[in-house]
C-alpha positions in Angstrom: -18.7 137.7 -154.3 -15.8 135.9 -152.3 -12.8 137.6 -151.5 -9.9 136.3 -150.0 -7.2 138.2 -148.0 -4.0 138.0 -146.7 -2.1 139.4 -144.2 0.5 139.4 -141.3 3.9 139.0 -143.5 6.8 141.3 -143.3 11.2 141.2 -142.4 11.7 138.8 -139.7 15.6 137.8 -138.7 16.3 134.2 -138.9 14.4 132.7 -135.7 11.7 134.7 -136.0 8.5 134.3 -135.7 5.7 135.7 -137.9 1.4 135.0 -137.2 -0.2 135.6 -141.3 -3.6 135.5 -141.2 -5.8 134.7 -144.3 -10.1 135.6 -144.2 -12.4 134.7 -146.7 -15.4 136.9 -147.0 -18.6 137.4 -148.7 -21.4 134.9 -149.8 -19.9 131.2 -148.5 -22.3 128.7 -147.2 -18.9 126.8 -146.1 -15.2 126.8 -146.0 -13.5 123.5 -147.2 -10.3 122.7 -147.3 -7.5 125.6 -147.2 -4.3 126.0 -147.3 -0.9 128.1 -147.7 1.9 128.0 -150.4 4.9 129.8 -151.3 7.0 130.3 -154.5 9.2 127.2 -155.9 11.4 127.4 -159.1 9.5 128.1 -162.1 7.9 130.6 -160.7 5.3 127.5 -159.3 3.4 127.4 -155.9 4.0 124.1 -153.5 1.9 123.6 -150.9 3.3 124.6 -147.3 0.6 123.2 -144.9 -2.8 122.5 -145.1 -5.7 121.8 -143.0 -9.2 119.9 -143.3 -12.0 119.6 -141.1 -10.0 116.3 -139.4 -6.6 117.3 -139.5 -3.8 119.5 -140.6 -0.6 118.6 -143.2 2.8 119.9 -143.8 5.8 120.3 -145.9 8.4 118.1 -144.8 10.6 121.2 -144.9 8.4 123.3 -142.4 6.9 120.8 -140.1 8.1 121.2 -136.2 8.2 125.1 -137.2 4.7 126.2 -138.7 1.1 125.7 -137.1 -1.7 126.1 -139.6 -5.3 126.4 -137.8 -8.4 127.6 -139.0 -12.0 129.7 -137.8 -14.5 128.2 -139.1 -16.8 131.2 -137.6 -15.3 133.7 -139.2 -13.4 132.4 -142.6 -10.1 132.3 -141.0 -6.7 130.6 -141.6 -3.5 131.5 -139.7 0.0 130.3 -140.4 1.9 130.7 -137.2 5.3 130.1 -138.4 8.2 130.1 -135.5 11.6 129.5 -136.2 11.7 131.0 -139.9 14.8 130.3 -141.7 16.5 132.8 -144.8 14.7 130.4 -146.7 11.3 130.2 -145.8 11.4 134.4 -147.8 8.6 134.4 -150.2 5.2 135.5 -150.5 2.6 133.0 -149.0 -0.3 133.0 -150.5 -3.8 131.6 -149.0 -6.4 129.6 -151.0 -9.7 128.8 -149.7 -11.9 126.1 -151.1 -15.9 127.5 -150.4 -19.0 126.5 -150.9 -21.6 129.1 -152.2 -24.7 128.8 -154.2 -24.4 124.5 -153.3 -21.1 125.0 -155.7 -17.2 124.4 -154.2 -14.9 127.1 -155.8 -11.7 127.6 -154.6 -10.1 131.5 -154.5 -6.9 132.9 -154.2 -5.5 135.8 -151.9 -2.7 138.0 -153.6 -0.1 136.9 -150.6 1.9 138.7 -148.0 5.5 138.8 -148.2 7.9 137.1 -146.2 11.5 138.0 -145.7 13.3 136.3 -143.5 16.6 137.9 -142.9 20.1 136.1 -141.8 
């Protein structure tokens, strides 16, 4: 009953910018912590940025360049990526924690490809 969809990926030259969006839809009572992840060695996912009701946090590699924000009214999270580097290349996944039917659940989007050329 919950769908998480990312958008905004694309190809950009080093130093450029991209804006990613993650929209959660369906039966949602409340939006909890949400985060953006990207691939890591071993085909794992590493946290890039997270947002809660009280603050945000970032991986050291993106601090000062990326900004995560949220619009609770629309169950949407954004990731503004500036000063992009080739090492930022990867599929960016959104993880949404949502409250529905008095239970908390985690949902993953399918990802959006970000490619940074040098």
